[in-house]
Each structure stands twice: as C-alpha cells, then as structure tokens.
PyMOL commands that place a pseudoatom at each C-alpha (Angstrom):
pseudoatom trace, name=CA, resn=MET, resi=1, chain=A, elem=C, hetatm=0, pos=[-14.241, -26.111, -25.562]
pseudoatom trace, name=CA, resn=PRO, resi=2, chain=A, elem=C, hetatm=0, pos=[-17.287, -23.689, -23.689]
pseudoatom trace, name=CA, resn=LYS, resi=3, chain=A, elem=C, hetatm=0, pos=[-17.108, -19.568, -24.004]
pseudoatom trace, name=CA, resn=ARG, resi=4, chain=A, elem=C, hetatm=0, pos=[-16.317, -17.939, -20.999]
pseudoatom trace, name=CA, resn=ASP, resi=5, chain=A, elem=C, hetatm=0, pos=[-19.196, -15.965, -21.544]
pseudoatom trace, name=CA, resn=ASP, resi=6, chain=A, elem=C, hetatm=0, pos=[-21.830, -18.978, -21.398]
pseudoatom trace, name=CA, resn=LEU, resi=7, chain=A, elem=C, hetatm=0, pos=[-19.477, -21.236, -18.903]
pseudoatom trace, name=CA, resn=PHE, resi=8, chain=A, elem=C, hetatm=0, pos=[-19.890, -17.971, -15.594]
pseudoatom trace, name=CA, resn=GLN, resi=9, chain=A, elem=C, hetatm=0, pos=[-23.479, -17.771, -16.156]
pseudoatom trace, name=CA, resn=LYS, resi=10, chain=A, elem=C, hetatm=0, pos=[-23.949, -21.336, -14.583]
pseudoatom trace, name=CA, resn=PHE, resi=11, chain=A, elem=C, hetatm=0, pos=[-23.216, -19.611, -10.876]
pseudoatom trace, name=CA, resn=GLY, resi=12, chain=A, elem=C, hetatm=0, pos=[-24.495, -20.163, -7.152]
pseudoatom trace, name=CA, resn=PRO, resi=13, chain=A, elem=C, hetatm=0, pos=[-25.313, -23.632, -6.150]
pseudoatom trace, name=CA, resn=LEU, resi=14, chain=A, elem=C, hetatm=0, pos=[-24.961, -25.787, -9.744]
pseudoatom trace, name=CA, resn=GLN, resi=15, chain=A, elem=C, hetatm=0, pos=[-21.547, -23.887, -9.989]
pseudoatom trace, name=CA, resn=ASN, resi=16, chain=A, elem=C, hetatm=0, pos=[-20.174, -24.375, -6.329]
pseudoatom trace, name=CA, resn=GLU, resi=17, chain=A, elem=C, hetatm=0, pos=[-21.373, -28.262, -7.128]
pseudoatom trace, name=CA, resn=GLY, resi=18, chain=A, elem=C, hetatm=0, pos=[-19.772, -28.759, -10.797]
pseudoatom trace, name=CA, resn=LEU, resi=19, chain=A, elem=C, hetatm=0, pos=[-16.452, -27.097, -8.809]
pseudoatom trace, name=CA, resn=LEU, resi=20, chain=A, elem=C, hetatm=0, pos=[-16.141, -29.283, -5.828]
pseudoatom trace, name=CA, resn=LEU, resi=21, chain=A, elem=C, hetatm=0, pos=[-16.951, -32.567, -8.179]
pseudoatom trace, name=CA, resn=LEU, resi=22, chain=A, elem=C, hetatm=0, pos=[-13.690, -31.224, -10.487]
pseudoatom trace, name=CA, resn=ASN, resi=23, chain=A, elem=C, hetatm=0, pos=[-11.670, -31.349, -7.235]
pseudoatom trace, name=CA, resn=LEU, resi=24, chain=A, elem=C, hetatm=0, pos=[-13.244, -34.363, -6.730]
pseudoatom trace, name=CA, resn=GLU, resi=25, chain=A, elem=C, hetatm=0, pos=[-12.221, -35.596, -9.399]
pseudoatom trace, name=CA, resn=ALA, resi=26, chain=A, elem=C, hetatm=0, pos=[-8.410, -34.122, -9.596]
pseudoatom trace, name=CA, resn=ILE, resi=27, chain=A, elem=C, hetatm=0, pos=[-7.900, -35.675, -5.867]
pseudoatom trace, name=CA, resn=ASN, resi=28, chain=A, elem=C, hetatm=0, pos=[-8.696, -39.302, -6.845]
pseudoatom trace, name=CA, resn=THR, resi=29, chain=A, elem=C, hetatm=0, pos=[-6.673, -39.147, -9.665]
pseudoatom trace, name=CA, resn=LEU, resi=30, chain=A, elem=C, hetatm=0, pos=[-3.959, -38.511, -7.557]
pseudoatom trace, name=CA, resn=ARG, resi=31, chain=A, elem=C, hetatm=0, pos=[-5.221, -40.770, -4.015]
pseudoatom trace, name=CA, resn=VAL, resi=32, chain=A, elem=C, hetatm=0, pos=[-5.486, -44.136, -7.132]
pseudoatom trace, name=CA, resn=LYS, resi=33, chain=A, elem=C, hetatm=0, pos=[-1.840, -42.954, -8.357]
pseudoatom trace, name=CA, resn=ALA, resi=34, chain=A, elem=C, hetatm=0, pos=[-0.949, -42.969, -4.473]
pseudoatom trace, name=CA, resn=GLY, resi=35, chain=A, elem=C, hetatm=0, pos=[-2.266, -46.416, -4.175]
pseudoatom trace, name=CA, resn=LEU, resi=36, chain=A, elem=C, hetatm=0, pos=[-5.620, -44.907, -2.042]
pseudoatom trace, name=CA, resn=THR, resi=37, chain=A, elem=C, hetatm=0, pos=[-8.668, -45.264, -1.744]
pseudoatom trace, name=CA, resn=PRO, resi=38, chain=A, elem=C, hetatm=0, pos=[-10.774, -42.925, -3.831]
pseudoatom trace, name=CA, resn=PHE, resi=39, chain=A, elem=C, hetatm=0, pos=[-13.275, -40.514, -1.442]
pseudoatom trace, name=CA, resn=THR, resi=40, chain=A, elem=C, hetatm=0, pos=[-17.138, -41.051, -2.700]
pseudoatom trace, name=CA, resn=LYS, resi=41, chain=A, elem=C, hetatm=0, pos=[-18.977, -37.532, -3.514]
pseudoatom trace, name=CA, resn=GLU, resi=42, chain=A, elem=C, hetatm=0, pos=[-20.657, -38.737, 0.376]
pseudoatom trace, name=CA, resn=GLN, resi=43, chain=A, elem=C, hetatm=0, pos=[-17.358, -38.387, 1.533]
pseudoatom trace, name=CA, resn=ALA, resi=44, chain=A, elem=C, hetatm=0, pos=[-16.520, -35.087, 0.189]
pseudoatom trace, name=CA, resn=MET, resi=45, chain=A, elem=C, hetatm=0, pos=[-20.157, -33.374, 1.040]
pseudoatom trace, name=CA, resn=THR, resi=46, chain=A, elem=C, hetatm=0, pos=[-19.567, -34.382, 4.351]
pseudoatom trace, name=CA, resn=ARG, resi=47, chain=A, elem=C, hetatm=0, pos=[-16.051, -32.893, 4.804]
pseudoatom trace, name=CA, resn=LEU, resi=48, chain=A, elem=C, hetatm=0, pos=[-16.838, -29.622, 2.925]
pseudoatom trace, name=CA, resn=GLU, resi=49, chain=A, elem=C, hetatm=0, pos=[-20.096, -29.433, 5.398]
pseudoatom trace, name=CA, resn=GLU, resi=50, chain=A, elem=C, hetatm=0, pos=[-17.878, -30.396, 8.794]
pseudoatom trace, name=CA, resn=ILE, resi=51, chain=A, elem=C, hetatm=0, pos=[-14.983, -27.010, 7.407]
pseudoatom trace, name=CA, resn=LEU, resi=52, chain=A, elem=C, hetatm=0, pos=[-18.172, -24.876, 6.959]
pseudoatom trace, name=CA, resn=GLU, resi=53, chain=A, elem=C, hetatm=0, pos=[-19.159, -25.521, 9.564]
pseudoatom trace, name=CA, resn=THR, resi=54, chain=A, elem=C, hetatm=0, pos=[-16.091, -24.056, 11.654]
pseudoatom trace, name=CA, resn=LEU, resi=55, chain=A, elem=C, hetatm=0, pos=[-15.708, -21.073, 9.120]
pseudoatom trace, name=CA, resn=THR, resi=56, chain=A, elem=C, hetatm=0, pos=[-17.174, -17.557, 10.609]
pseudoatom trace, name=CA, resn=PRO, resi=57, chain=A, elem=C, hetatm=0, pos=[-19.660, -15.913, 8.209]
pseudoatom trace, name=CA, resn=TYR, resi=58, chain=A, elem=C, hetatm=0, pos=[-19.141, -12.209, 6.514]
pseudoatom trace, name=CA, resn=ASP, resi=59, chain=A, elem=C, hetatm=0, pos=[-20.657, -9.471, 8.367]
pseudoatom trace, name=CA, resn=TRP, resi=60, chain=A, elem=C, hetatm=0, pos=[-22.764, -8.702, 5.584]
pseudoatom trace, name=CA, resn=MET, resi=61, chain=A, elem=C, hetatm=0, pos=[-24.041, -12.299, 5.974]
pseudoatom trace, name=CA, resn=LYS, resi=62, chain=A, elem=C, hetatm=0, pos=[-25.473, -11.442, 9.346]
pseudoatom trace, name=CA, resn=GLU, resi=63, chain=A, elem=C, hetatm=0, pos=[-27.420, -8.167, 7.736]
pseudoatom trace, name=CA, resn=GLN, resi=64, chain=A, elem=C, hetatm=0, pos=[-31.061, -8.316, 7.302]
pseudoatom trace, name=CA, resn=PRO, resi=65, chain=A, elem=C, hetatm=0, pos=[-32.667, -7.244, 3.663]
for i in range(1, 65): cmd.bond("trace and resi %d" % i, "trace and resi %d" % (i + 1))
show_as sticks, trace
zoom trace
C-alpha cells in the first residue's frame, strides 16, 4: 500500500487522470454486474469534456497573473 505522502505528491493532471480511471473501473464493475456494457475510456473522457463545458469558471480562474 502506498504511503499517504507518496500518493499525494502525485498531483495535477496525473492525479486527475488516475481518479478518472479509478472511477471508470468502479462504474464498469457495477455496469457489468447490472448486465450493461462497460464504458470505454474514450466515452468517459468525452462525457467529462461535455460536463466541463457546462461549468462556470471560478472567479480566480478569470484573473490574469
């Protein structure tokens, strides 16, 4: 089992992708048990992009450094 410090030093895009894949794995396990076809990585990423396009940026994201 990884140590907490080691795990959370992996942040940003890699951690986001890892969480997406972890969630996809869990969802697909449940989908298969329910007799449904699993989602592909491409389907999950497409849906994530669709959802992100509907979100309003936070105020701090609009500021220029």
